[in-house]
N, C-alpha and C positions, 0 to 999 in steps of 0.2 A: 750262277757259275755255269749255266748250260751255254755252250758255245755252238751247239748244234741244232740244226732245224728239225731233224728227223731223228727217231730212235728205233733201236732194235726192238724186236717183239718179245714174246714171252719165253724165248729160249734161255734167258738168265734165270736159273733155277735154284735149287736148293744150295749148290756150292757157295754162291754168293751170299745168301742168306745165312749159311753157317759161318762164313768169313766175317760178316758184318756183327754177329753175336759175339764172335771171339774177339773181334777188334774193340767192340764196346768195353770188355773187361780191361783192355789195355789202355783205354783212353786217358785215365788220370796219369798213368806212367809216361805216356808220350808227351803230355801237357806239361808234366813236371820236367822232362828233358828240355821241352821247348823254352820253359822259363829259363833254365840254365843258359841255353844257347843266346837268348836275348838279353842276358844280363839281369833278369829279374828274379831274385832268389833269396833276398833278405841278406842279413849280416854274413852268413856263411859265404855266399857268392861275392860279397863286398870284400871280405877277407882274402878270398881266393884271387880277386882282381887285383888287389893291392901287393899281394905276393908276387904275382906274375908280370906286374905292369912293367917292370924294368927289362923284361925278357923279350926280345925281338926274334920271333920266328920266320919273318917275312923272306929273308934270304934262303931259308931252307925251302919254303913253298915256291920260291921262284925257280927251283931246279925241276919243277913238275914238267915231264915231256908234254903233258896236255896243253901247256902254254906256248908250245914251239909254233912256229909260222904266224905268230902274232895273236893268237887266240887270248881272249879275254875271259876270266872266270867270273860269272855273275850269280852262280849258285852252287852250293856245296853242303849238303845235309843228308843225314840218314832218314830215309822214310820208310815206313811200314809197307811191305809188299807182300801179296800172296803170290808164291811161286808155283807154277803148274808146269807139268811136262805134257808133251803131246808127240805121238809118233810121226805124225805128219798133218799137214793142213786140213786133210780130208777126215781125220779121225778124231773122237773126242778126246778131251784132256783129263788127265787124272786128277784127284783130289789134291788140293794145293795145301802149302805149309806156310806159316806166317813168319816172315823173317825181315830184319832190318837191312836195307840196301843203300848204300851210299850213291847218291844222285849229284852228279856234277854237270852243270850246265855251261857251255862256252859259247862266246860270241866272237865272230871275226868280221872286220869290216864296219863301216860307218852306217848309222841308221838313217837312210835317205827315205823320203816320203813314199817312194815306190818300193823300198826294200831291195833294189838293184844292187848288187855288189856285197850283200850282206849274207852271211850264212851262220847257222847254229849247229853245234854238236852236243849231244846228250850222251854222257857216259855214265855206265853202272858198273859198281863193284861191290865187294864184300870184305868185311874185315875178317870173317870166319872161313873164306876160301880165296887165297891169294890169286888164283888161277882164273877167277870169275871175273869176266870183263866183258861188256856189251856196249855198242855204240850205235847211235842213229845220228846221220848226218842230213841237215835240211838247208836247201838253198831256195831261192824263189821258184824254181822249177818244180823241185820236189813238194814245196808246200802248195803250189798251185794244184797239184794232182791230188793231194790229200784233201784240199779244200773241196774240190769237185766231188770226190767220191763219198766224203763223209758230211758234206753239205755244212761246212764250218762257216762261221759268220765273221770271224775277225780276219784282219789283213795280216800279212806277215810281219810287218813292222810292230804289231801289237801282240803277236803270238807268244813272244818270249815272257811278257808279263803275264799273260793268261796261264801259260804253262807253270810259271812259279806259284801263281795263286792256287792252282790245282794240286800242286805238289804240298803246299803248305796246309791246304785244307785236309789232306790225306793224313797229315801229322796231327792237326788240331782236332779234327772231327772224324776219326777213323771209323766211327759206326755209321757215318753217312756218306763219306767219300772214300772209295776203294781203289787202290792201284794193284792191277792183277797182271803179272808178268808171265806169260806163256811161252815157254821154251820147246822148241822142236829139235829132233834129233838131227837135222841137217845143219844147225848152226843158226837158222833164223829164229826170231823171236818177235812177239808183239806185247807191247805195253798198252793195257787198257784201263782207262779211267772211268770207274763206274760210280754213279749217284744212286744211293739207296733212298727211295722217295716212300718208303714203308709199304706201299701197294705195289711197287714195280721197281726194277733195277734198269736205270738209264745208262747206256754207253755214251759218255761225253766226247771221248777221244780215243783213237787207236794209233799208236805210234809204230812204225816198222824198226826192229833192231836186227843187228847182226853180231855174232861172236867175233870178238876182236881177234886178228891175226896174232900168230905167235911171237912176232918180233915186238908188236906193241905191247903183248902181255908181259914179255921180259923186261921191256923198258919200265912198266908200271911197278913190277915187283921190285926191280932194282931201286927205283926211286923211292917207293915206300920203306923199303929196308934201310936206305941210307938216310932218309928223313927221320925215321924212328931212332936210328943210331945217333943222329946229330942232335936231336931233341933230348935224348938221354944224357949226352955230353953236356949240353948247355944246363939241364936241370942239375946234374951233378956238380957242377961249377957253382951253380946258384946256391945249392945246399952247402958247399963248402964256405961260401960267403956267409951265410946264415950261421953256420958252425962257429966260425971265427968271431962274428959279432956277438954271439950269445956267450962265447967264453970270455970275452973282455968284459961285457956289461953284467952279466949274471952267471959266473961259474958253477954256482950251486944248482942252477936250473939245467946247465949241460951235464952235470953228473946225473941228474934226475932223468934227463932224457936217455943217457947212455945205459942206465939202469933199466928203463922201460923198453929199450929197443937194443937188447944184446946183440941182435944178428945184424944191426945196421952199422957196418964197420965204418961207413963214411962219416958217422958222428964222432968217431974216436980220434 
């Protein structure tokens, strides 16, 4: 997984070790969630898939303002992050907290051999804080600078797949691969990918982020509100269809459901 020739030295201390130990306790939970995302989850997952199979949420997702200007979504998952705050780039950061952060990776342009005309945007958001939104924009020029500064070994055309692998590693192996997001008071932030090699913490990659402007945050909140409202309407319509089917096929089962769920007026 190392994409870097050199590593930072012994300044990776107890904070990362504490985070790694904490992450190991949550590993089974993350892997369970991962099985649900990948469709591997036994009969229960199969039942959910058959129930939801006739529902198409794609038109709702296409309203996402992130897809404006021709951007294409290539990744959208929750990843465990350690969130840390830092007064300034010169000061040490506070002890972090472990939270789930939604990572969205977007691609724009065609993948040419030299990467010219191609760009990427990485967006971070949180379900627990609607106003939390950060983004990182990378083109060939920005990546060339990152590559020189951090001694990265992959070309820009391969960077997207490498980034996705690292994100998935943080989900599947949180005790070994850590994502640490350091927020500064001036709106800047850095996402560091750290590998725990038991005897040493190695920084694999550091990406610069910036807090999104107010108009973008408002667009994202509006989209998420409308998308949730639309999904709720679709699910209520689907539930009404199931209600009508059960009423025709097995009225006694419907009565049983009504008694078991007295507060669910949609079943009446």
